[in-house]
C-alpha positions in Angstrom: -8.0 48.1 -20.5 -8.6 44.4 -19.9 -6.2 42.1 -19.7 -5.6 38.3 -20.5 -5.0 35.7 -18.0 -1.5 35.3 -18.4 -1.5 31.7 -16.4 -4.3 30.5 -19.1 -2.8 27.4 -21.1 -6.0 27.4 -23.6 -5.0 26.3 -27.1 -1.7 24.6 -26.0 -0.7 20.9 -26.3 1.7 19.9 -24.0 3.3 16.4 -23.3 4.0 15.1 -20.0 6.8 12.0 -19.8 6.2 10.2 -16.5 3.3 11.4 -16.0 1.5 8.0 -14.8 2.2 8.9 -10.9 3.7 11.6 -8.7 5.2 14.9 -10.0 4.6 14.2 -13.5 0.5 13.6 -12.6 0.4 16.6 -11.0 1.5 18.6 -13.9 -0.5 17.0 -16.5 -3.5 17.8 -14.1 -2.5 21.2 -13.5 -1.7 21.9 -16.7 -5.1 20.8 -17.9 -7.0 22.6 -15.2 -5.4 25.4 -16.8 -7.0 25.0 -20.4 -3.6 22.9 -21.7 -4.5 19.9 -23.8 -2.5 16.9 -22.4 -0.4 14.0 -23.4 -0.4 11.4 -20.9 2.9 9.2 -21.1 4.8 6.4 -19.3 5.9 2.8 -20.3 2.1 1.6 -18.9 -0.8 2.5 -20.8 -3.4 1.5 -18.3 -2.0 4.1 -15.6 -1.8 6.6 -17.9 -5.4 6.2 -18.8 -6.7 6.3 -15.0 -4.7 10.0 -15.0 -6.3 10.6 -18.4 -9.9 9.8 -17.6 -9.6 11.7 -14.0 -8.3 14.7 -16.2 -11.3 14.5 -18.6 -13.9 13.4 -15.8 -13.0 17.5 -14.6 -13.5 19.2 -17.8 -10.2 18.4 -19.5 -9.0 17.3 -22.5 -6.5 14.3 -22.3 -4.8 11.5 -24.5 -2.4 8.5 -23.6 0.5 7.7 -25.8 2.8 5.3 -23.9 6.5 5.2 -24.2 9.7 4.5 -23.2 12.0 7.7 -23.2 15.2 5.2 -23.1 14.2 3.9 -26.6 14.2 6.7 -29.4 11.5 5.1 -32.0 8.9 5.2 -28.9 10.1 8.8 -28.2 10.1 10.0 -31.6 6.3 8.0 -31.7 5.1 10.0 -29.1 5.7 13.3 -30.5 4.6 12.2 -34.2 1.2 10.7 -32.4 0.7 14.2 -30.9 0.7 16.1 -33.6 -1.1 13.6 -35.3 -3.8 13.8 -32.4 -4.0 17.6 -31.9 -2.2 19.4 -34.8 0.4 20.8 -33.0 2.6 20.7 -29.8 3.6 24.0 -27.9 4.8 22.5 -24.4 7.3 19.3 -23.8 8.0 18.3 -19.9 10.7 15.8 -19.9 10.2 14.2 -16.2 10.4 10.6 -16.5 13.8 9.8 -14.8 15.7 7.0 -13.7 17.7 6.3 -10.0 19.0 2.7 -10.6 22.3 2.8 -8.2 22.1 4.3 -4.4 25.4 4.1 -3.0 28.9 5.9 -3.3 30.4 6.7 -6.7 33.1 4.2 -6.1 30.6 1.6 -6.7 28.4 3.2 -9.4 29.4 0.7 -12.2 29.4 1.7 -15.8 26.2 -0.2 -16.8 24.3 2.1 -14.2 26.0 4.8 -15.2 25.1 4.8 -18.6 21.4 4.0 -17.4 21.5 7.6 -15.7 22.7 9.8 -18.4 20.4 7.8 -21.0 17.4 8.6 -19.5 17.7 10.9 -17.4 19.8 13.6 -19.8 19.7 11.8 -23.3 16.1 11.3 -23.4 15.6 15.3 -22.7 17.7 16.2 -25.7 15.9 13.5 -27.8 12.2 15.1 -26.9 13.7 18.4 -27.2 15.2 18.3 -30.4 11.7 16.6 -31.9 9.7 18.7 -30.3 11.1 21.6 -31.9 10.2 22.0 -35.3 6.5 21.5 -34.3 6.9 24.4 -31.6 8.8 26.8 -34.3 5.8 26.2 -36.6 3.4 28.2 -33.8 5.7 30.7 -33.2 7.3 29.3 -29.9 7.3 26.9 -27.2 8.3 25.5 -23.9 10.8 22.7 -22.8 10.2 21.9 -18.9 13.1 19.6 -17.5 12.4 18.1 -13.9 15.6 17.8 -12.4 16.3 18.1 -8.8 18.3 19.7 -6.2 20.5 16.6 -6.0 22.3 18.8 -9.2 23.2 21.3 -6.7 24.1 19.7 -3.6 26.2 16.6 -3.2 25.7 13.5 -0.9 23.1 11.1 0.4 24.5 8.3 -1.7 23.0 9.5 -4.7 26.0 11.1 -6.4 25.4 9.2 -9.9 21.7 10.4 -10.0 22.9 13.9 -9.0 25.5 14.3 -11.8 22.8 13.0 -14.4 20.5 15.9 -12.9 23.3 18.4 -13.3 23.7 17.8 -16.5 20.1 18.8 -17.1 21.2 22.3 -16.0 23.9 22.5 -18.5 21.1 21.0 -21.4 18.9 23.3 -20.7 20.7 26.5 -20.5 22.6 25.5 -24.0 19.3 24.9 -25.7 17.8 28.2 -23.9 20.6 30.4 -25.4 20.6 28.6 -29.0 16.5 28.4 -29.2 15.5 31.4 -27.8 16.0 33.4 -31.1 12.9 31.1 -32.1 11.0 32.0 -28.9 11.5 28.5 -27.4 11.9 28.7 -24.1 14.0 26.1 -21.9 13.9 25.6 -18.0 14.4 23.1 -15.3 12.8 22.5 -12.2 14.6 21.2 -9.3 12.2 19.7 -6.6 13.7 19.0 -3.2 12.8 15.5 -1.5 8.9 15.3 -2.9 6.8 12.4 -1.7 6.4 10.2 -4.4 6.7 6.6 -5.3 10.0 7.5 -7.0 11.4 8.9 -3.8 9.8 6.3 -1.4 12.9 5.0 0.1 13.7 8.4 1.1 10.5 9.6 2.8 9.6 6.1 4.3 12.7 6.3 6.3 11.7 8.0 9.3 15.3 9.0 10.6 16.1 11.0 7.1 12.4 12.3 6.7 12.7 13.7 10.7 15.9 15.0 9.7 15.0 16.5 6.7 11.8 18.1 7.8 13.5 20.0 10.8 16.1 21.1 8.4 13.5 22.6 5.9 12.3 26.0 6.4 8.7 25.1 5.9 9.1 22.1 8.0 7.6 19.6 5.4 8.5 17.8 2.7 7.1 18.3 -0.9 4.2 17.1 -2.5 3.6 16.6 -6.0 1.4 19.4 -6.2 4.0 21.8 -4.9 5.8 21.2 -8.4 3.1 20.9 -11.2 2.1 24.6 -10.4 5.5 25.3 -11.0 5.7 23.6 -14.5 2.3 24.8 -15.1 3.5 28.6 -14.8 6.6 28.1 -16.6 4.3 26.8 -19.5 2.4 30.3 -19.0 2.7 33.5 -21.0 3.2 34.3 -16.9 6.7 32.9 -17.5 7.4 34.7 -20.9 10.5 36.1 -20.0 12.5 33.2 -18.4 14.6 30.7 -20.1 17.6 29.0 -19.1 17.3 28.8 -15.4 16.9 26.3 -12.3 13.6 26.9 -10.4 14.1 25.7 -7.1 11.5 24.2 -5.3 12.7 22.3 -2.0 10.9 24.1 0.7 14.5 26.1 1.4 16.9 23.4 1.6 19.4 24.7 -0.7 19.5 27.9 1.7 19.6 26.8 5.3 
């Protein structure tokens, strides 16, 4: 008996928000390498086109649809244009996020808190709800929310960001419970400190970096590809029985 490759994404169409760089870029590249047609999306189309061009050069299929995930009309257009281009939607990766405030919770002003929740949580709900009808048409799909171990561990002057990322966990569980009957799986990935531009202020700090490396069981920081492969796995048949979960990819920080 010959079994098909459970990690093959051929035939799938995936949208990855915030995929012009860092973790989002790695997710797009990994999914494309596994056969998916990917939509590279962020606010700046020029940066997205560089990623898409690299995917095409490697033999993959990628298109660019720019969108600001804080604006509902642009999120709606992102999903609509994807389906118009490829005829279906199988996977939505909510990766784009913001971190507008660094400091104690007592200094977190209302406007910064609203920005955190709107961009990091509400946009994921928008993306999920808009994706659902298209996933139902093809018999199911996957929604992957890129969260953070900041939603598990407190401290580090990132309390507000951590609150928004903990909310991602609750959102994934609620949707997974409700949408499982439609064969739509929803999971979170919670990365540790990854060497991206988004987290540059943390890993470029020599003291913080060395302390993190020394207390991490794997003795290193994460790289974007450490997360990209996890997302591609969650979109595949290999993860067909996984839903409502938080997949921690942090080099062991949260167990140390």
